[in-house]
N, C-alpha and C positions, 0 to 999 in steps of 0.2 A: 387605392387609386391616388391617394395624397401621401407624398413622401415627407417625411421630416427632415430638415436640412441637418447635416452634421450628426446623423443617427447614431454613430459610434462614440462621439463626444459633444453631445448637444450643448449649445450656448444658452445661457440664461441672461438675456438682455435686460437691464433694469432701467437704463436711461439713455438719452441720446442728445446731442448738441452738435449743430452745424451738419457736417457731413459724416460724423463719427456716432457709433453706438458703443455702449459700454456694458460689460458683463458684470456680475455679481462681485468680481475680484478687482474690478477698476480696469481690466484690460480693455484697450481701445481697438475697435474694428471700423474700417472704412465701410460705409453702408453704400453699397452697389445695387441693392435689389428693392428698396422700399419707396419707390416713387418720390423721392425728396430731393432729387439732384437740382431741381429749380430754385428752391429756397432753403433747403436743409432742415434739420429738426430744430424745433424751439426757436425759430427765427423771431426776434422780438417784434417786428412789424406785423407778422402774420399772427402772433400770439395776441398781440393787442387788438387787432382787428377782429378776430375770432371772438374774443371775450366780449368786445363791444356789441357784436351782433348777437351772442348768446344771451346778454343782458337785456336785449330788446325782444328777441324772438329766436327760437331754435325749433325749427321744423323743416320739412323737406319742399320740394317746389311743386308740390301737387295743389298747392293752394295759391290763389292770387296775392301778389305783393308788388308794390311799386318798384322796388329795388331790383326785381327780375327783369322788369320792362326796361328800366333804365340802363341796366348792365347790357341788355341784348342790343339797345340801341347804340351805346357806346361801342360795343364790339362790332356790330355790322356797319358802322359808320368806318371802320378801317379796312373793310373788305369789299370785293367787287360786287357789283349788283347781283350778279347770280348767286351769291352767297349771303342772302338778306334774310334768311330764316335761322332761328336759333332753336334747338332742342336741348332741353336741359336734362341731364340724368343724374343718377346717383353713383354710378361706378363704371369701370371699364367694360364689365360684363353687360350692363344696360346699355351702354353705347354701342357695343358690338351687335347686340340683339337689334337695336333700333336700326343700325346701318345695314344689316341683313334683311330686315323686313322692308326698308326703304328701297333697296336694291331689287328685291324680288318684286315689289309693287311696280317700280319703274320699268323693269325689263320683262316682266311676266315669266320669268324662268325660276326654277327651284333648285337648280344645280348649284353646288358650292365646290370650290377647290380650297384646301387648307393645307399648311404645312405642319408636320408634327414636330 
């Protein structure tokens, strides 16, 4: 059920910078699939912020922390009143699961239409 990309000639990616990934021979590939389009790989600002946070605390959002509340307040301040609740999740899969559960709770229906 899980296919390997480039099964006939697999890529061994060893590093990435900006929008590019590099294989073991140094060949450069444009990364169009790894959710990095907004900042790229190895972005210095993101790397510095992540390092600073990991030096302080490296955990998930199931525990209380002031930064979660402050971020939610800054985020919701930019949105309409109807969008005043934040749900923090770990992945796209968790986000999809939560969205499905919320929709089912709101509408009371169990049916789902999806595209393959």
